[in-house]
C-alpha positions in Angstrom: 0.0 0.0 0.0 1.4 3.4 -1.0 2.0 5.8 1.8 1.1 8.9 -0.2 -0.9 9.8 -3.3 0.8 13.0 -4.6 -0.7 15.3 -7.2 0.7 18.6 -8.6 -1.1 21.7 -9.7 0.3 22.1 -13.3 -2.3 24.5 -14.4 -1.6 28.2 -14.8 -3.8 29.3 -11.9 -4.3 28.6 -8.2 -6.8 25.7 -7.6 -9.3 25.8 -4.8 -9.7 22.4 -3.2 -11.7 21.1 -0.2 -9.8 19.1 2.3 -11.3 16.2 4.3 -11.3 18.4 7.4 -13.8 20.8 5.7 -11.0 23.2 5.3 -10.8 25.1 2.0 -7.3 25.3 0.6 -5.9 27.3 -2.3 -3.2 25.2 -4.0 -0.8 27.5 -5.8 0.7 26.8 -9.2 3.3 24.0 -9.1 2.3 23.0 -5.5 2.1 19.3 -4.6 -0.5 17.8 -2.3 -1.4 14.4 -0.9 -4.7 13.3 -2.3 -5.3 11.3 0.9 -6.2 14.6 2.6 -8.3 16.0 -0.2 -12.1 15.7 -0.1 -13.0 17.4 -3.4 -11.7 19.7 -6.2 -8.6 17.8 -7.4 -9.7 16.9 -10.9 -7.4 19.5 -12.4 -4.3 18.1 -10.6 -1.7 15.8 -12.2 -0.7 12.7 -10.3 3.1 12.4 -9.7 5.4 10.1 -7.7 6.9 12.7 -5.4 8.8 15.9 -5.2 12.1 14.5 -6.4 10.5 13.0 -9.5 9.6 16.5 -10.8 12.6 18.6 -10.0 16.2 18.9 -11.2 19.5 19.7 -9.5 19.7 23.4 -8.6 15.9 23.9 -8.5 14.3 26.0 -5.7 11.8 23.9 -3.8 9.8 24.5 -0.6 8.2 22.4 2.1 5.0 23.9 3.6 4.1 23.4 7.2 2.0 26.2 8.9 1.3 24.9 12.4 3.1 23.1 15.2 6.6 24.3 16.1 7.8 20.7 16.7 6.6 19.4 13.3 8.2 22.5 11.6 11.5 21.8 13.4 11.4 18.2 12.2 11.4 19.5 8.6 15.0 20.9 9.1 17.0 17.6 8.7 15.0 16.9 5.5 15.6 20.4 4.1 19.4 20.0 4.9 19.4 16.6 3.1 17.7 18.1 0.1 20.3 20.8 0.0 23.0 18.2 0.3 21.8 16.4 -2.9 21.8 19.6 -4.9 18.5 21.4 -4.5 17.8 24.8 -3.1 15.2 24.1 -0.4 13.4 26.4 2.0 10.4 26.2 4.4 7.1 28.1 4.1 5.5 28.4 7.5 3.9 30.8 9.9 5.5 34.2 10.2 6.3 33.6 13.9 8.7 30.7 13.0 10.7 32.4 10.3 13.2 34.2 12.5 14.0 31.0 14.5 14.5 29.0 11.3 16.8 31.7 10.0 19.0 31.4 13.1 19.1 27.7 12.3 20.5 28.6 8.9 17.3 27.6 7.1 15.8 29.9 4.5 12.2 30.5 5.6 9.3 32.6 4.4 5.8 33.0 5.7 3.0 31.4 3.7 1.8 34.7 2.3 5.1 35.0 0.4 4.2 34.4 -3.3 6.2 32.0 -5.4 5.8 29.7 -8.4 8.5 27.3 -7.1 7.6 23.6 -6.8 6.7 22.7 -3.2 5.0 20.1 -1.0 2.1 20.8 1.3 2.6 18.9 4.6 -0.2 20.4 6.6 -2.4 17.5 7.7 -0.2 14.9 6.0 1.9 13.9 9.1 -1.3 13.9 11.1 -2.4 10.9 9.1 -0.3 8.8 11.5 -3.2 9.0 13.9 -5.0 6.4 11.7 -2.6 5.0 9.1 -0.9 1.8 10.4 2.3 2.2 8.4 2.7 5.9 9.3 2.1 5.2 12.9 5.3 3.2 13.0 7.3 5.9 11.3 9.2 8.8 12.8 7.7 12.0 11.4 11.1 13.1 10.1 11.1 9.9 8.0 7.5 10.6 7.0 8.7 13.9 5.6 11.7 12.2 4.0 9.6 9.5 2.3 7.1 12.1 1.3 9.6 14.1 -0.8 11.2 10.9 -2.2 14.3 10.4 0.0 15.0 6.8 0.7 17.3 4.8 3.0 18.8 7.8 4.7 20.7 7.1 7.9 22.1 10.4 9.0 20.0 13.4 10.0 21.6 16.8 10.7 20.5 18.4 13.9 23.4 20.8 14.2 22.7 24.2 15.7 25.1 27.1 16.2 24.1 28.3 19.6 26.1 31.5 19.2 23.3 32.7 16.9 20.9 32.7 19.9 20.3 35.3 22.6 21.8 35.2 26.0 19.4 34.3 28.8 19.7 35.0 32.5 19.4 31.6 34.2 20.6 29.9 37.4 23.9 28.0 37.4 22.1 24.7 37.5 18.5 23.9 36.6 16.2 21.7 34.7 13.4 22.7 32.3 10.0 21.2 32.8 7.0 21.4 30.5 3.9 19.5 31.8 1.3 20.4 29.1 1.8 20.3 25.3 0.0 22.4 22.7 -3.4 21.4 24.0 -4.6 20.6 27.5 -5.4 17.0 26.8 -1.9 16.4 25.7 -0.4 17.0 29.1 -0.5 16.2 32.8 -3.2 17.5 35.1 -2.6 20.7 37.1 -2.6 18.7 40.3 0.1 16.3 39.0 2.2 19.2 37.8 1.9 20.9 41.2 2.9 17.8 43.1 5.9 17.2 40.8 7.1 20.8 41.2 6.8 20.5 45.0 8.7 17.2 45.0 11.5 18.6 42.9 11.7 21.6 45.3 12.0 19.3 48.3 14.8 17.4 46.5 16.7 20.7 45.9 16.4 20.5 42.2 16.0 23.9 40.6 13.1 24.0 38.0 12.2 26.4 35.3 8.6 25.7 34.3 7.6 26.6 30.7 4.6 26.2 28.5 0.9 26.6 29.0 -0.1 28.6 32.1 -0.9 26.4 35.2 -1.9 28.0 38.5 1.0 26.8 40.7 2.2 27.5 44.2 6.0 27.4 44.2 9.0 28.0 46.5 12.0 28.7 44.3 10.7 27.3 41.0 10.9 29.8 38.2 7.5 30.1 36.4 8.4 31.2 32.9 5.4 29.8 31.2 5.4 31.2 27.6 7.2 34.4 28.4 10.4 33.4 26.6 10.6 33.9 22.9 11.2 30.9 20.6 14.9 32.0 20.2 15.3 32.4 24.0 13.7 28.9 24.4 16.7 27.4 22.5 19.2 29.1 24.8 17.2 28.2 27.9 17.1 24.5 27.0 20.7 24.5 25.8 21.9 25.6 29.3 19.7 23.1 31.2 21.0 19.9 32.8 18.0 18.2 31.2 14.5 18.9 29.9 11.4 17.1 30.9 8.9 17.4 28.1 5.6 16.1 26.9 5.4 15.0 23.2 5.8 18.7 22.3 8.2 21.3 20.9 10.8 21.3 23.8 11.5 17.7 22.9 12.4 18.7 19.4 14.4 21.8 20.5 16.5 19.4 22.6 17.5 17.6 19.4 19.2 20.7 18.2 20.7 21.8 21.5 21.8 18.3 22.3 20.3 18.5 25.8 19.4 15.4 27.7 15.7 14.9 27.5 13.1 12.9 29.5 10.0 12.6 27.4 6.7 11.8 29.1 4.8 9.7 26.6 1.5 7.8 26.5 -0.4 8.0 23.3 2.8 8.1 21.3 5.8 5.8 21.4 9.5 6.3 22.0 10.3 4.6 18.7 8.6 7.3 16.7 9.7 10.2 19.0 13.2 9.6 20.3 14.9 7.3 17.8 16.6 10.1 15.9 17.6 12.2 18.9 21.4 12.7 18.8 21.7 11.5 22.4 19.5 8.3 21.9 19.4 6.1 23.8 21.5 7.0 26.9 20.3 10.6 27.3 17.1 10.6 25.4 14.7 8.7 27.7 11.0 7.9 27.7 8.7 7.6 30.6 5.9 5.6 29.0 2.9 6.2 31.2 0.5 4.0 29.1 2.5 1.0 30.2 1.8 1.8 33.9 -1.9 1.3 33.2 -1.4 -1.6 30.8 -2.7 0.3 27.8 -1.2 0.3 24.3 0.0 3.5 22.7 -3.0 4.6 20.7 -1.4 7.4 18.5 -3.9 9.8 20.0 -7.0 7.9 18.9 -7.9 7.2 22.6 -10.6 4.7 21.8 -9.9 2.4 24.8 -10.2 5.3 27.3 -13.1 6.9 25.5 -11.1 10.1 24.8 -10.1 10.6 28.4 -6.4 10.1 27.9 -6.1 8.0 31.1 -2.4 7.4 30.6 -1.6 11.1 31.1 -4.5 12.3 33.3 -4.8 9.4 35.8 -1.2 8.8 36.6 -0.2 8.7 40.3 2.1 11.7 40.9 4.3 9.8 43.4 5.0 7.0 40.9 5.7 9.5 38.1 8.1 11.6 40.3 10.0 8.5 41.3 10.6 7.6 37.7 11.5 11.2 36.7 13.8 11.7 39.7 15.8 8.6 39.0 16.6 9.9 35.6 16.9 13.6 36.4 19.5 13.0 39.1 21.9 11.4 36.6 22.1 14.6 34.7 21.7 17.1 37.5 24.5 15.7 39.6 26.9 15.1 36.7 
């Protein structure tokens, strides 16, 4: 079974198409889209194998991803690989991400920037791994790579020149902790986060808490929430002894800063989230909460728990802290 069904707009005009998510999309001239996400309006498109089958060495090409910082960061190794084989790739994304990508030495433009270059639309494509059995077992970097036509690649460039990033005023020794991802159900409960913060304070571990605002009572913990810019976030994580992250953007930032990471997982699996981390497996560690309640990773379908996300929301804080602390102390005391 083919993973993708690519088609290109080879007409002279932008084509309006309806996606399966009842979202209207304007497909520009030369743009490529996966017909698996299209509901209607693709009769004018030409089916192709993939991006590499329709471009030549030296061509400018773009990869389009307009939401999710983590998924946008995962495009970077693929962009670097395309550059290595002789193309001139860049990313089209939300304006808020373009400065960060530039500091990572990636050409980036916001999606309103007009072009007739050939490019691939990846919005909603990687999300197919919620349901597609083959994509569920594939790291999203490899989904991007396979999508453009790269095959059998074994090295992915996560290099980052931290001198490009701003200085941040931080304690001499600390960890970064994010307890909720980009939506509330993709995270721990407020009570669990509070109990973990308190336990770390009692263990004399300095914590900088980032991400979605949670009403916390602290005694020494720095509540940064989302006050740091994206560029400052890189500096903050780079200087940390380790980062505790949900399946969210700090996990992907740690790939570039080469910071030890402890990923709190449940619906997703370590094989698809940590396998390409430069510190895997010794300093890229997963706490798989679903296994503590004898539940299989569901890739965010949550059928067994009836959309309650029991693995993240019903975990006993004491058990989770014990698992986290045993890993954190390895990096904190080093």
